[in-house]
C-alpha positions in Angstrom: -63.1 -18.0 70.0 -66.9 -18.4 69.0 -66.4 -22.3 68.4 -66.7 -24.9 70.9 -63.5 -26.3 72.5 -61.4 -23.4 71.5 -58.3 -22.7 73.3 -56.5 -19.4 73.2 -52.8 -19.5 73.5 -50.9 -16.4 74.2 -47.1 -16.2 74.4 -46.7 -13.2 75.9 -43.2 -11.6 77.4 -42.5 -11.9 80.9 -42.4 -7.9 81.9 -45.0 -5.7 83.1 -46.4 -5.2 79.2 -46.8 -8.8 78.5 -48.7 -9.2 81.9 -51.5 -6.6 80.9 -51.8 -8.3 77.5 -52.0 -11.4 78.7 -54.9 -10.4 81.1 -56.5 -9.0 78.2 -56.4 -12.3 76.2 -57.4 -14.2 79.4 -60.3 -11.9 79.7 -61.4 -12.3 76.7 -61.1 -15.9 76.6 -63.3 -16.2 79.6 -65.7 -14.0 77.8 -66.1 -16.8 75.2 -65.9 -19.9 77.7 -62.7 -20.7 76.1 -59.6 -22.6 77.7 -56.6 -20.2 78.1 -53.3 -21.2 78.0 -50.3 -18.6 78.6 -46.8 -19.3 77.3 -43.8 -17.1 79.0 -40.5 -17.0 77.8 -37.6 -18.2 80.2 -36.1 -14.5 79.4 -37.4 -11.4 79.8 -38.8 -11.3 76.4 -39.2 -14.0 73.6 -36.6 -11.7 71.7 -34.0 -12.5 73.8 -34.6 -16.4 73.7 -35.1 -16.5 69.7 -31.4 -14.5 70.0 -30.1 -17.1 72.1 -31.7 -19.9 70.3 -29.9 -18.5 67.1 -26.3 -18.0 68.8 -26.5 -21.9 70.4 -27.6 -23.5 66.7 -24.5 -21.2 65.5 -22.2 -22.7 68.1 -23.4 -26.1 67.2 -22.9 -26.1 63.8 -19.6 -24.4 64.1 -18.1 -27.0 67.1 -20.1 -29.8 65.2 -21.9 -31.1 68.5 -25.2 -31.2 69.7 -25.9 -28.5 72.8 -28.6 -29.4 75.1 -31.5 -26.3 74.7 -33.2 -24.7 77.3 -36.8 -25.1 77.4 -38.7 -22.5 75.3 -41.6 -21.5 77.7 -43.0 -22.1 80.9 -47.1 -22.7 80.7 -49.6 -20.9 82.6 -53.1 -23.0 82.2 -56.3 -21.0 83.7 -57.9 -22.7 86.4 -60.8 -24.8 85.2 
């Protein structure tokens, strides 16, 4: 983070533990004058998103058709 023009990206769960960890990462990035971006899963946690994606891919392979997939993350950038 000590390099200029560094951006810290945190992909944390959308639950209380994820909020705490994201706040720590945000504080570190701000202390180092780095840009900050947080990625949140559309579900409660990233594991759930990955499980859903695996199921969608398996269904797509079985059905032979291409299904639309959900957005992977929502983004929260630091005010700047």
